[in-house]
N, C-alpha and C positions, 0 to 999 in steps of 0.2 A: 504494500500500500504506500502511495506516495505521501510525502510530508504534507502536501496541501490537503489531501483527503483526511489524514489524521487530525489536522487542525480543525477542519469543519465538523468532524465527529465530536471532538472534544468540546467545541464551543456550542454545538447544537444547531442543527439546520433550521432555517426559517420555517415556521409552521409547527415546529415541535412543541410539546407540552412545556409550560413554564417551569422554571427552576424552583428549587425548594424555597428560596427567598421570596420569589414572586407568589408562590402558593401561600406563604405565611402572610404576605401583605393582603392578599385577597381574603384569607380567612379572618384577619383582623378587621377588615372593612365589613365583612358580613356580620361579625359579632357586634360591632358598633351599631350597625343598622338594626340588628335584632334587639339590642338593649334599648334603643330609642323607641322601637315599636312597643316593647314591654312597658316603658314608662308612659307612652301615650294612651295605651288601652285602659289602664286604671283611671287616668284622668277623665277620659271620655265616659267611662262607666260611672264615675262619681257624678259627673255633670248630668248624665242621663237620669240617674236616681234622684238627684236634686230637682230636676225639671219635672219628673213624674210625681214627686212628693208635692211640689208646688201646685201642680194641676189637681191632684187629689184634694188638697186643702181648699183651693179656690173654686173648684167646679161646683160642689154642692151649694154653697151660699149664692153663687152667681145664678145657678138654675132656680133657686128659691126666689131671688129677687125678680128674675124674668117672669116666673109664674105669677108673682104678686102683681107686677106691672100689667101682665096680660089679662088677669082677672079684672083688675081695675079698669083697663081700657074697655073690656067687654061690658062691664057694669055702666060705665060712662056712656057707651054707645046706646045701650038699651034703655037708659033713663031719660032719654029725650033731652040731653044737654043740661039736665038739672044738676047732675054730678059732673064736675069738670074732669077731663081726662088727664093722663100723665103729661102730655106735651104742653097743654095749656097751663097746668100747675107748675111745670118746670120754668116756663117763661115768667110766670108771676113770682116764683122764688128767686130767679136771677134779678129781677127788678127790686124785690124786697130786700135782698141781702147786698145790693149795691150801695145802700145807704142805711145800715142797721142802727146807727147811733144819732139820728136826727132828733131834734126836739122842736115841736111847734106849740107846745103848751103842756100842762100837767096830764092831760088825757090823750095827747097825740104825740107819742114817742116811738122811736124805732124799736124793732124786735130785740135788738141787742140789749137795750136798757131794761126791757121787760124780763129777759132771761136773767140778767144780773140781779135784778130785784128779787126774783124768785129764789135764785141761788143764795142770796144773802139771808132771806128768811129761813130757808132750809138749813143753812149753816148755823144760824143762831139756835133754832129749835133743836136741831140734831146735837149740837154741842152741849146744850143744857141736858138733854136726855142722856148723853154719854157720861157727863160729869156726875149725874145722880144715879143713873141706872146701873152702871158697872160696879161702883162701891156697894150699892144696895144688893146687887146680885151676889157679891162676895159674902156679905153678912148673912143673907138668907141661906146661902149654901153652906156656910160655916157653922151657923148656930141653929140647932134643931128647933129651939123654941121660936125663933124668928120665922123659920120656915113654916111651922105649923100656924103661926099667927098671921102671916101675910098671904099664904096660899089661897085662902078663900077670897081675899080682896082681889088678888090678881086674876083668879078664875072668873070673878064677877065682872071686872071692869075691862079685861082684855078684849072680849068679843064685841064691845060696844063700837058702833060705827064711828069713824073719826069725825064726820060732820055733825054728829050729835053733840060733840063737845064745843062746837062753834058758838052756839047761843050762850053757853056758860062763859066763854072767853069774852064775848061782847058785853055781857052783863058785868063781869068783874073789871075788865080793863077799859071799857067804854071807848074803844078805838079799834079800827079794823086791823091795823098792822100787828099789834101785840096779840090780838085774838087769833090771827093766822099762825103766829109763832107758837102760841099755846096749843093749837090743834096739832101742829107738827110734833111738839114736845110730848104730848100725852099719847100720840100714836106710835112714836118711835121708841119710847122707853121700855115697852113690854118685851120686845125680842131681846134687848140687851140684858134686862133683869133675868129673864128665864134662861137664856143660854149661859150666862155667867154662873148662875146658881147651879145649873145642871153640871157644868164643867167642874165646879168646886166639889160638888157631891161625888163626882166620879174619880177624884184623885185617889190612887191606890192607898190603902191603909198602911202599907209598909212605909211609905214616905212619911206619914204622920208619926209612926212609931219611931223612926230614926230621928225625927225632930224632937220627940220627947226624950230619947236617950241623950241627944246632944244638948238638951235643955235650951232650945232656941226660943227666943222671944216671939210673941205673936206677930210683930212687924216683920221679923226675918222669915217666919213661916209664910206670911202673905207674899213677900217679895221674892224669896228664894225658892219656894216650893209651889205654892198655889198659883201664882201668876204665870210662871213658865208652863205649868201643866195645863192650865185652863186657857191659854192664849188662843188655841184654835177655836174653842167655843166662843170666846169673846169676839173674835174676828167674824165668825159666822153671824153672831147677833148684830154686829155693826153692819154687815152687808144687808141683812134683812131689814134693819132699821132705816138705812139710807134709801132703800127701795120704797118702803112705806112712806117715808117723809116726802120724797119727790112725787109720789102718786097723790098724796093728800094735798100738797100745796096747790096743785092745779084746780082741784075742786073747791078748796077754801077761797082761793082768789076769785073764782067765778062769783062767789056769794058776797065777798067783802069789798070788791072793787079796788081801785087804786092802780098802781103800776105792778105788773107781773104777767107771766105768760098765761095764767088762767084768766085774768081780767082781759087780756088781749084777745084771747079766743072768744070770750063772751061779747066783747065789743065788735069783733069782726062778724059774729053771728047777727048782731043787731044791724050791722051794715049789709047783711046778706052777701058777704064776701066769702064764698065757700072755698075758693082756692087758698086763701090765707088760713082757713081752719084746717085744711088738709096739711098745709105746710107746718102748722103748729103741732099737729099730731106727730109728724116725723121729727120735728125739733125736740119735742118732749121725749120721744123714744131714744133719739141719739144721745141727748144729754144724760138720760138715765143709764144708758149703756156705758157711756164714758165714766160716769161715777162708779158703776159696778166694777169696771175693768181697773180703775184706779185702786179700788179697795182690794181687788185680787192681787195686784202687784205688791201692795203693802203686805198682804197676807203671805205671799211667797217670800218676801224679804225677812219677815220676823217669825214665821212658823215653819218648823221642820216637816210637818204633815203636808202642807201645801207644796213644799219643795219636792217631796217624794212623788 
């Protein structure tokens, strides 16, 4: 064999398979591409799961709202235009909320001022109910004699309609605003008393035995044992009370007048402005939902049971 042929054989003729080094380079490139594909697939999988989860959460409420709007539109169409439809109400709402804080007199104010006035009354009445109801619930749940003493009174007064207390408030306070606050107070206090008392009565007896062994004072028993153990019950009572308070204020303001979302609804009825009445219904529902969600967030922050 000639030297030229030997050289070509040793070097490898054109078209022959790549050398070992070239094979290694190709293998490394394939491995890098495979690793990139491996990283991309989990990311796409996570994104797909997140998207599906978002659709699962958003689809049922969206379908429910579409069903509500559809039924509303059908009722509006069959009522002979006595009931305004969704589109007409939407246009009225856009115009209404474009200037929510105008003032043209004591009885002609924007819906924003009416909502704030109602929230102020609810805040005062609810705050007074919490300041009295929660400590009273602790005492009733802690002392058996007080429990036996006040149980008949609570059972008697709790089922009374909130508006039945309004004439008593007008008689005592001789003014509409404190009478409305009184109605909120007397309606919101019962859930807090009952839930707090039930929570205190259900504290495990082992906790109280440990407190006796350690010779803890009554104040430490209340703050270190009873309060943490009954916090979920207290928060439940607060949630129920805020719902009752917001429900009652609308009816109370319809009867007492002045500034407030209830009075605003009644005033719009006197003006035969049905679109504004429907808007007020949605406003009352949205504000009540926001109040409840706010209390749920507070409950999750302070209660381990809500966190679970």
